[in-house]
C-alpha positions in Angstrom: -39.9 -9.8 14.6 -36.4 -10.7 13.5 -37.4 -11.3 10.0 -39.1 -7.8 10.2 -36.0 -6.2 11.6 -33.4 -8.1 8.9 -36.2 -6.6 6.1 -36.0 -3.2 7.6 -32.0 -3.5 7.6 -31.8 -4.3 4.2 -34.3 -1.8 3.0 -32.0 0.9 4.7 -29.0 -0.3 3.1 -30.4 -0.1 -0.2 -31.8 3.3 0.2 -27.9 4.7 1.7 -26.5 2.8 -1.6 -28.9 4.8 -3.6 -28.2 8.0 -1.9 -24.3 7.7 -2.4 -24.8 8.3 -6.0 -25.4 11.4 -7.5 -25.4 11.4 -11.5 -23.2 8.1 -11.3 -20.5 9.4 -9.1 -20.2 8.2 -5.5 -19.8 10.7 -3.0 -16.2 10.2 -1.7 -16.6 10.7 2.1 -19.6 8.0 2.1 -17.3 5.5 0.0 -14.5 6.1 2.2 -17.0 5.2 5.7 -18.2 2.0 3.8 -14.5 1.0 3.4 -13.5 1.8 6.8 -16.1 -0.3 8.2 -15.3 -3.1 5.8 -11.7 -2.9 7.6 -12.6 -2.7 11.0 -14.6 -5.7 10.4 -11.9 -7.8 8.8 -9.5 -6.2 11.8 -12.2 -7.8 14.0 -11.9 -11.2 12.6 -8.4 -11.9 11.7 -8.6 -15.2 13.1 -11.4 -16.4 11.3 -11.8 -17.4 7.6 -12.4 -14.2 5.8 -13.8 -13.7 2.0 -15.5 -11.0 0.0 -19.0 -12.6 0.6 -18.2 -12.8 4.4 -17.3 -9.1 4.4 -20.1 -8.0 2.0 -22.6 -10.0 4.1 -21.8 -7.9 7.8 -22.2 -5.1 5.9 -25.4 -6.1 3.8 -24.0 -4.7 0.6 -23.5 -6.6 -2.7 -20.1 -8.8 -2.9 -19.6 -6.9 -6.3 -20.3 -3.5 -5.3 -18.0 -3.7 -2.1 -15.5 -5.8 -4.0 -15.4 -2.4 -6.7 -15.2 0.0 -3.8 -12.5 -1.7 -2.0 -9.8 -1.9 -5.2 -10.5 1.2 -6.1 -10.0 3.0 -2.2 -7.3 0.7 -1.0 -5.9 -0.2 -4.2 -6.1 -4.3 -3.0 -8.5 -6.6 -3.4 -10.2 -7.9 -0.2 -8.6 -11.4 -0.9 -5.0 -9.8 -1.2 -5.6 -7.7 2.0 -7.2 -9.9 4.0 -4.1 -12.5 3.3 -1.3 -9.6 4.1 -3.1 -8.9 7.2 -3.2 -12.3 8.6 0.3 -13.4 7.3 1.6 -10.2 9.3 0.1 -11.6 12.4 0.8 -15.0 11.4 4.7 -13.5 11.5 4.4 -11.9 14.8 3.2 -14.7 16.3 6.2 -16.9 14.8 8.5 -14.4 16.4 6.9 -13.5 19.5 5.1 -16.3 21.1 5.6 -20.4 21.3 2.4 -21.5 19.5 3.0 -24.4 17.5 2.9 -23.4 13.4 -0.1 -25.7 12.8 -2.1 -24.1 15.7 -0.8 -20.5 14.0 -2.2 -21.7 10.7 -5.5 -22.2 12.3 -5.6 -19.1 13.8 -4.6 -17.0 10.6 -7.7 -19.1 8.9 -6.2 -21.8 7.0 -7.3 -25.1 7.1 -4.2 -27.1 6.8 -0.4 -26.7 7.7 0.9 -27.3 4.4 -1.7 -24.3 2.8 -0.3 -21.8 5.6 3.4 -22.7 4.6 2.9 -22.2 1.2 1.3 -19.2 1.4 4.0 -17.7 3.9 6.7 -18.8 2.2 5.2 -17.1 -1.0 5.3 -13.8 0.9 8.3 -13.6 3.0 10.6 -15.9 0.9 11.0 -18.4 3.8 9.1 -21.1 5.6 7.0 -20.7 8.9 10.0 -22.3 10.8 12.9 -20.7 9.1 11.1 -17.1 10.1 10.9 -18.2 13.3 14.6 -18.9 13.7 15.2 -15.4 12.4 13.6 -13.6 15.6 12.9 -11.0 13.0 9.4 -9.7 12.8 8.6 -7.8 9.5 5.0 -6.6 8.3 3.7 -7.4 5.2 0.5 -5.2 5.6 -0.4 -3.3 8.8 -4.2 -2.0 9.1 -5.2 1.0 6.8 -6.8 4.3 8.1 -8.4 6.3 5.5 -9.6 10.0 5.3 -13.3 10.7 5.0 -12.9 14.3 4.5 -13.0 15.3 0.8 -8.9 15.1 -0.8 -7.4 17.7 -2.7 -6.9 16.1 -6.3 -5.1 18.7 -8.2 -1.4 18.9 -6.4 1.7 20.0 -8.7 5.3 19.6 -8.2 5.2 23.5 -6.4 3.3 22.0 -3.8 6.1 19.5 -2.7 8.5 20.6 0.1 11.8 19.8 1.6 10.8 17.8 4.8 11.8 19.0 8.2 12.9 17.2 11.2 9.5 18.4 12.8 7.9 16.1 9.6 9.8 12.9 10.9 6.3 11.5 12.9 3.9 11.9 10.3 6.5 10.5 7.8 6.8 7.5 10.0 3.0 7.2 10.0 2.4 7.2 5.9 5.4 4.4 5.9 3.9 1.9 8.1 0.6 2.6 6.0 2.4 1.9 3.0 4.8 -0.8 4.4 3.8 -3.5 1.7 5.4 -1.2 -1.0 8.8 -2.6 0.7 10.7 -5.5 0.0 12.4 -5.5 3.0 12.1 -2.3 5.5 14.7 -2.6 8.3 12.9 0.5 10.5 16.3 1.3 12.6 18.1 1.6 9.6 15.7 3.7 7.7 15.4 6.4 10.6 19.0 6.5 10.7 18.8 7.3 7.0 16.1 9.3 7.2 17.3 12.0 9.7 20.5 12.1 7.6 18.3 12.8 4.2 16.3 15.5 5.9 19.7 17.1 7.1 21.2 17.0 3.5 17.8 18.4 2.1 17.5 14.9 0.0 13.8 14.2 1.0 10.7 15.4 -0.2 7.2 15.6 1.5 3.7 16.2 0.1 0.7 17.3 2.5 -2.9 17.6 2.4 -4.0 19.6 5.1 -1.6 18.7 7.3 -1.5 15.1 7.0 1.6 13.6 4.8 0.2 12.2 1.6 3.5 11.7 -0.6 7.3 11.2 0.4 10.4 10.1 -1.1 13.7 10.0 0.4 16.7 9.9 -2.5 20.5 10.5 -3.2 21.2 13.1 -5.1 24.7 12.5 -5.8 23.4 9.0 -7.0 20.0 9.5 -8.1 18.8 6.4 -6.6 15.3 6.7 -4.9 15.6 5.1 -1.5 12.1 5.4 -0.6 9.0 6.5 -2.0 5.3 6.3 -0.5 2.3 7.6 -1.4 -1.1 7.4 0.7 -3.5 5.1 -0.5 -6.4 7.6 -1.2 -4.2 9.4 -3.6 -2.8 6.9 -5.9 -3.6 7.2 -9.2 -4.1 11.2 -9.2 -0.8 11.6 -10.7 0.9 12.1 -7.6 3.7 9.8 -8.5 4.2 11.7 -12.0 4.6 15.1 -9.9 6.9 13.6 -7.1 9.2 12.2 -10.4 8.7 15.6 -12.1 10.4 17.4 -8.9 13.1 15.0 -8.4 13.7 15.1 -12.3 14.0 19.2 -12.2 16.4 18.5 -9.2 19.1 16.5 -10.3 18.8 18.3 -14.1 17.7 15.2 -16.1 20.3 12.7 -14.7 19.2 9.2 -14.4 17.0 8.2 -11.9 17.1 4.8 -10.2 15.1 2.6 -7.7 14.4 -1.0 -6.6 11.3 -2.9 -6.6 10.1 -6.4 -6.4 11.1 -8.9 -9.1 8.5 -9.7 -11.5 6.0 -12.6 -10.6 6.9 -11.8 -6.8 3.2 -12.7 -5.3 4.1 -10.0 -2.4 4.2 -7.3 -5.2 0.9 -5.0 -5.0 1.7 -3.4 -8.5 4.5 -1.4 -8.0 6.5 -2.7 -11.1 3.7 -2.0 -13.2 3.3 1.5 -12.1 7.3 2.1 -12.2 6.9 0.7 -15.9 4.0 3.1 -16.7 5.8 6.4 -15.5 8.5 5.4 -18.0 11.0 3.5 -15.7 13.0 0.8 -17.6 14.1 -3.1 -16.3 17.7 -3.3 -15.2 19.9 -5.7 -13.4 18.5 -8.3 -10.4 19.4 -7.7 -7.1 19.4 -9.3 -3.6 19.0 -6.7 -1.0 18.9 -7.9 2.9 18.5 -11.5 1.5 15.4 -10.3 -0.3 15.2 -10.7 -4.4 14.7 -7.5 -5.8 15.4 -5.7 -9.4 16.5 -2.3 -10.2 14.7 0.1 -12.4 16.1 3.4 -14.3 14.3 6.3 -15.5 16.8 8.1 -17.9 17.2 11.5 -19.0 15.5 10.9 -22.3 12.6 10.1 -20.8 12.2 13.5 -19.7 9.7 14.7 -22.2 7.5 11.8 -22.4 7.2 12.2 -18.7 6.1 15.5 -19.0 3.6 14.9 -21.6 2.5 11.5 -19.8 -1.6 11.4 -19.0 -2.4 8.6 -16.9 -4.9 6.3 -18.9 -5.5 4.2 -16.1 -8.8 5.4 -13.6 -8.8 4.9 -10.0 -8.4 1.4 -8.8 -7.9 -0.2 -12.3 -4.1 -0.5 -11.6 -1.8 -1.2 -9.3 -0.5 0.6 -6.1 2.1 3.2 -6.6 4.1 3.8 -3.6 7.8 2.3 -2.7 
């Protein structure tokens, strides 16, 4: 009886998979539903050793199929998402519990304290012991929640509006969803700056059916972008480009700058690559709040190339594009 049930479940899953495809294009809502189930499984099993094979098996989908869908939708591989979530939970335990580091390592799916320490330091730039002493918790990755309804794909810069104080809660929801884009985020300081930027009309927001899907805080005086975030489902749809066009228009072609991860930083999930693709150029290395970063600059002469820029990559083939 058990064997029959398993066969029937696999057969139904295959039928479900086939029904998703229409002329080679997967139905957006059903695709997001699959990835949401994968994320739910991951979140429920963060204290276990997780990999693509285990997640795919739990959903009864091919691991190659699930890998492709996950990267296209989330912008991260399952391996990277799991690692970042597990290390985030480990960081929380280091700060808010007295559990030994070895126990936290095992809870986080690592087989040894040495392996855990190596992975933790690559992301947080300090050892677990040093992080515990700092007593400051900072998440690498918070759970991703996806929208199953069809998304709009033809936004223009005219759809981007100045944010108001009534937008702050939705703005912060998007910040938490895209926290991986910030090498360091002091939320108290961030909120103070956000209120000031909103008051000074130096904050852009883009919505789709009420949900904030893109935000940008900047200084009109210096041309610096202090924060820039795009919802995972709207990355790779020229959303980044129209934000840059909007700011370029406001600044009358003056230089635009931002800071991001340094080359080779394992915490970077594709931001450097995307900024370079948009036309930014690398500048000096910096250290902000003790974290190694690099300044990028978009020059006035790049305006024409931006206007003629057409993304050559398909969804999911590039890195993440928010910060």
